[in-house]
C-alpha positions as CSV (number, residue, x, y, z in Angstrom):
1,X,0.0,-0.1,0.1
2,X,1.4,3.7,-1.0
3,X,0.7,6.3,1.6
4,X,0.5,10.0,1.1
5,X,0.2,12.1,4.1
6,X,-2.0,15.1,3.9
7,X,-2.2,18.4,5.6
8,X,-5.6,20.2,7.5
9,X,-7.1,22.5,4.8
10,X,-8.8,25.4,7.0
11,X,-11.9,26.6,5.7
12,X,-14.4,28.8,7.5
13,X,-17.0,30.6,5.6
14,X,-18.7,32.2,8.8
15,X,-16.0,34.5,10.0
16,X,-18.8,37.1,10.3
17,X,-20.1,35.2,13.6
18,X,-17.1,36.3,15.4
19,X,-16.6,39.7,14.5
20,X,-20.5,40.4,15.8
21,X,-20.7,37.7,18.3
22,X,-23.5,38.8,21.1
23,X,-24.9,41.4,18.9
24,X,-27.6,39.8,17.0
25,X,-31.2,39.2,18.2
26,X,-31.4,35.4,17.6
27,X,-35.1,35.5,17.7
28,X,-35.5,37.2,14.5
29,X,-34.6,36.5,10.8
30,X,-34.3,33.0,9.2
31,X,-32.1,31.9,12.6
32,X,-35.2,31.7,14.6
33,X,-36.6,28.4,15.3
34,X,-40.1,28.7,14.2
35,X,-38.6,29.6,10.7
36,X,-36.9,26.5,10.2
37,X,-39.0,23.3,9.5
38,X,-37.6,19.8,10.3
39,X,-37.4,18.7,6.9
40,X,-35.2,21.5,6.1
41,X,-32.4,20.4,8.3
42,X,-30.5,17.8,6.4
43,X,-26.8,17.0,8.0
44,X,-24.4,16.6,5.0
45,X,-21.8,13.6,5.1
46,X,-17.8,14.2,4.6
47,X,-17.6,12.2,1.4
48,X,-14.3,10.6,0.2
49,X,-13.7,11.5,-3.5
50,X,-12.4,9.2,-6.1
51,X,-10.7,9.4,-9.3
52,X,-14.3,8.8,-10.9
53,X,-16.1,11.1,-8.8
54,X,-18.0,13.6,-10.8
55,X,-16.7,16.6,-8.8
56,X,-13.0,15.4,-9.6
57,X,-13.5,15.2,-13.2
58,X,-15.0,18.9,-12.9
59,X,-11.9,20.0,-10.9
60,X,-13.9,20.9,-7.9
61,X,-11.9,18.4,-5.7
62,X,-9.0,16.0,-6.0
63,X,-9.1,12.5,-5.7
64,X,-8.1,11.6,-1.9
65,X,-9.9,14.7,-0.6
66,X,-13.1,15.1,1.4
67,X,-16.1,17.0,0.2
68,X,-19.4,17.8,1.4
69,X,-22.1,15.6,0.2
70,X,-24.8,18.3,-0.2
71,X,-23.0,21.2,-1.5
72,X,-20.2,19.1,-3.4
73,X,-17.6,21.4,-2.2
74,X,-13.9,20.6,-1.0
75,X,-14.0,20.2,2.8
76,X,-10.1,19.1,3.5
77,X,-7.4,16.7,2.8
78,X,-7.7,15.7,6.5
79,X,-10.3,16.7,9.0
80,X,-9.9,17.0,12.7
81,X,-13.2,16.0,14.4
82,X,-14.8,15.4,17.4
83,X,-17.0,12.4,17.7
84,X,-20.5,12.9,19.4
85,X,-22.8,10.3,18.3
86,X,-23.2,6.9,16.7
87,X,-26.1,4.8,15.2
88,X,-25.8,1.5,13.4
89,X,-27.8,1.3,10.1
90,X,-29.0,-1.3,7.4
91,X,-28.8,0.4,4.0
92,X,-31.0,-1.4,1.2
93,X,-30.3,-1.8,-2.6
94,X,-32.1,-3.5,-5.5
95,X,-31.0,-4.8,-8.7
96,X,-32.9,-3.6,-12.1
97,X,-32.0,-6.1,-15.1
98,X,-32.2,-4.7,-18.5
99,X,-31.0,-7.2,-20.8
100,X,-27.5,-8.2,-19.8
101,X,-27.2,-5.0,-18.1
102,X,-27.8,-4.6,-14.2
103,X,-28.6,-1.5,-12.7
104,X,-28.1,-1.2,-8.7
105,X,-30.6,1.2,-7.2
106,X,-31.1,2.7,-3.7
107,X,-34.1,1.7,-1.7
108,X,-33.6,3.1,1.9
109,X,-31.8,3.3,5.3
110,X,-33.3,1.8,8.5
111,X,-31.8,1.6,12.0
112,X,-30.0,-1.5,12.8
113,X,-32.0,-3.2,15.9
114,X,-31.8,-6.4,17.8
115,X,-35.1,-7.2,15.8
116,X,-33.8,-7.0,12.3
117,X,-30.4,-8.4,13.0
118,X,-31.1,-11.4,10.9
119,X,-31.2,-9.2,7.8
120,X,-27.4,-10.1,7.1
121,X,-28.3,-13.4,6.6
122,X,-32.1,-13.3,5.3
123,X,-32.7,-10.1,3.2
124,X,-36.2,-9.0,3.1
125,X,-38.0,-5.7,3.0
126,X,-38.6,-4.4,6.3
127,X,-41.9,-2.8,7.4
128,X,-40.3,0.8,7.5
129,X,-39.5,0.5,3.7
130,X,-42.5,-1.6,2.5
131,X,-44.2,1.5,1.0
132,X,-41.4,2.9,-0.9
133,X,-40.6,-0.7,-2.4
134,X,-44.3,-0.9,-3.5
135,X,-44.0,2.8,-4.9
136,X,-40.8,1.7,-6.9
137,X,-42.2,-1.9,-7.7
138,X,-39.2,-3.4,-5.8
139,X,-40.0,-7.1,-4.8
140,X,-37.8,-9.0,-2.3
141,X,-36.1,-11.3,-4.9
142,X,-34.5,-8.0,-6.5
143,X,-32.9,-7.0,-3.0
144,X,-29.3,-7.2,-2.7
145,X,-27.7,-8.1,0.5
146,X,-28.0,-4.9,2.7
147,X,-25.0,-3.1,3.9
148,X,-24.4,-2.5,7.5
149,X,-23.4,0.9,8.2
150,X,-21.6,2.5,11.2
151,X,-22.6,6.2,11.0
152,X,-20.8,8.7,13.2
153,X,-21.9,12.3,14.1
154,X,-19.0,14.5,14.1
155,X,-17.9,18.2,14.7
156,X,-15.1,19.6,12.8
157,X,-12.3,21.3,15.0
158,X,-12.0,24.0,12.7
159,X,-15.5,24.9,12.7
160,X,-15.7,24.6,16.9
161,X,-12.7,27.0,17.0
162,X,-14.2,29.3,14.4
163,X,-17.4,29.6,16.6
164,X,-19.7,28.2,13.9
165,X,-20.0,24.4,14.1
166,X,-22.5,22.3,12.5
167,X,-22.7,18.3,12.6
168,X,-21.5,16.2,9.6
169,X,-21.9,12.4,9.3
170,X,-19.1,10.1,8.4
171,X,-20.5,6.6,7.2
172,X,-18.3,3.5,7.6
173,X,-19.7,0.3,5.7
174,X,-18.4,-2.5,3.5
175,X,-14.6,-2.2,3.1
176,X,-14.7,0.6,5.6
177,X,-16.7,-1.2,8.6
178,X,-13.8,-2.7,10.2
179,X,-12.5,1.0,10.7
180,X,-15.7,1.8,12.2
181,X,-15.6,-1.0,14.5
182,X,-12.2,-0.1,15.5
183,X,-13.2,3.2,16.4
184,X,-16.0,1.6,18.6
185,X,-13.5,-0.5,20.5
186,X,-11.3,2.8,21.2
187,X,-14.4,4.4,22.8
188,X,-15.0,1.4,24.9
189,X,-11.7,1.7,26.1
190,X,-12.2,5.3,26.7
191,X,-15.3,4.7,28.5
192,X,-13.5,2.4,30.7
193,X,-11.6,5.3,32.0
194,X,-14.7,7.3,32.2
195,X,-14.0,9.4,29.0
196,X,-16.7,10.2,26.4
197,X,-16.0,9.8,22.8
198,X,-15.5,13.7,22.5
199,X,-12.9,13.9,24.8
200,X,-10.4,13.3,22.2
201,X,-9.8,15.1,18.7
202,X,-9.7,12.3,15.8
203,X,-8.3,13.0,12.5
204,X,-9.9,11.4,9.3
205,X,-7.3,11.3,6.5
206,X,-7.1,9.3,3.5
207,X,-4.4,6.7,2.0
208,X,-3.7,6.0,-1.6
209,X,-3.7,2.3,-2.7
210,X,-2.8,0.6,-6.0
211,X,-3.8,-2.8,-6.4
212,X,-5.7,-3.8,-9.5
213,X,-6.8,-0.2,-9.9
214,X,-5.9,3.0,-7.9
215,X,-8.2,4.3,-5.1
216,X,-8.2,6.2,-1.7
217,X,-9.3,4.7,1.8
218,X,-10.2,6.5,4.7
219,X,-8.2,6.5,7.8
220,X,-8.6,7.5,11.3
221,X,-6.2,8.6,13.8
222,X,-6.4,9.8,17.5
223,X,-4.8,13.2,18.2
224,X,-5.0,15.5,21.3
225,X,-7.2,16.1,24.1
226,X,-10.1,18.5,24.0
227,X,-9.6,21.9,25.7
228,X,-11.8,23.5,28.0
229,X,-12.4,26.4,25.6
230,X,-13.8,23.5,23.0
231,X,-16.0,21.7,25.6
232,X,-19.0,23.9,26.0
233,X,-19.8,24.0,22.2
234,X,-19.1,20.6,21.5
235,X,-21.4,19.6,24.7
236,X,-23.8,21.9,23.4
237,X,-24.2,19.9,19.9
238,X,-24.3,16.6,21.8
239,X,-27.4,17.6,23.9
240,X,-29.2,19.3,20.7
241,X,-28.8,16.1,18.9
242,X,-29.7,14.0,21.6
243,X,-32.6,15.8,22.4
244,X,-33.9,16.9,18.8
245,X,-32.4,13.9,17.0
246,X,-35.8,13.0,14.9
247,X,-35.7,16.8,13.3
248,X,-31.9,16.2,11.8
249,X,-31.8,14.1,8.8
250,X,-28.8,12.5,6.9
251,X,-28.1,13.6,3.5
252,X,-28.4,10.2,1.3
253,X,-27.2,11.7,-2.0
254,X,-24.0,9.9,-2.0
255,X,-25.7,6.3,-1.4
256,X,-24.9,5.1,-4.9
257,X,-21.4,6.5,-5.2
258,X,-20.1,2.9,-4.1
259,X,-19.9,2.0,-7.7
260,X,-16.7,3.7,-8.1
261,X,-15.8,4.3,-4.6
262,X,-13.8,1.9,-2.5
263,X,-14.1,3.9,0.7
264,X,-11.8,2.7,3.6
265,X,-9.8,0.0,5.5
266,X,-9.6,-0.5,9.1
267,X,-8.2,2.5,11.3
268,X,-4.3,2.6,12.2
269,X,-4.7,3.8,15.8
270,X,-2.5,2.9,18.8
271,X,-4.9,1.3,20.8
272,X,-2.5,1.0,23.6
273,X,-2.3,4.8,23.8
274,X,-2.8,5.9,27.5
275,X,-5.9,8.0,27.9
C-alpha cells in the first residue's frame, strides 16, 4: 500500500459570526427556530472523493480529498474532528435487470436493531421501507444483501474553533466497516476510564492504494485532548442532537457512489495509547 500524508485545509465561511458575536437578536430572521422546518435540516456527510467522482472530473476537488455531500465542495485533505454520536444502520439496494445490464438502485436506510439483526443472512423488505418498495415496484427477489453501516456524527475542529460548528456524518460500511468497528473499540476503552468519545480529537485522512486499480481509503487517527475552550460548544451540540435527533436527517445523495468508490480500510490507531 502506498501512503501519502495530507495536511489539514482550514476553511471557514462564517467569520462574520466572530466579528458580531453576541450582537444579534437570535429570535429574528431565518435563524429563529420557528422559521426552520424539520425537513429543512439535512446533515451532510463528508464524502471521500475518488478518481471517477464527478466533482473530480469537474475539477472541484481532487481524488483523496473530502467533500461536502450536499454542496459538493471541498472540505479538506484531512479533517480534525470530535465524535459526538453513533448509530448502526442497514442500507438497502436492489437490482434492475435490463437485458444483459444490471443496474443497482438505492431503496432506503433503517436503524439496525436486535429485531432486524437477521437481515445479514435473510434479506427481506423491512416494514419501514415497504411503502417505498411498493411505489418503486421492488420485490424481495430484487434485493441485494443490505449493507451494515456505522454512522458517526462529528463536529469539525476548525468550525468549533471558528465558533460556527454544525454536525457532519461519517459513514463506515463495506470495506470501511472494520475501521468503524475499531473506532467503537477505542471508545469502549475510553469509557472504561470514564472518558466520552468527544474527549479526544480524531483525524480523518486518506491513504492511496494501488492494487488492480488505484483508489483512496479512509483512515482515522487519534490526536490530542479536547480543551476547556472547545468543550462547551461540543457538549451543546451533543445535547441538541440527543434531544432533537428526529428533526435532523442525513443526506443520502451519495448512497450510489460505491459503484466507483472503495471507501476505507481498518483504522490505524494505537489502541495501547494512554488516555
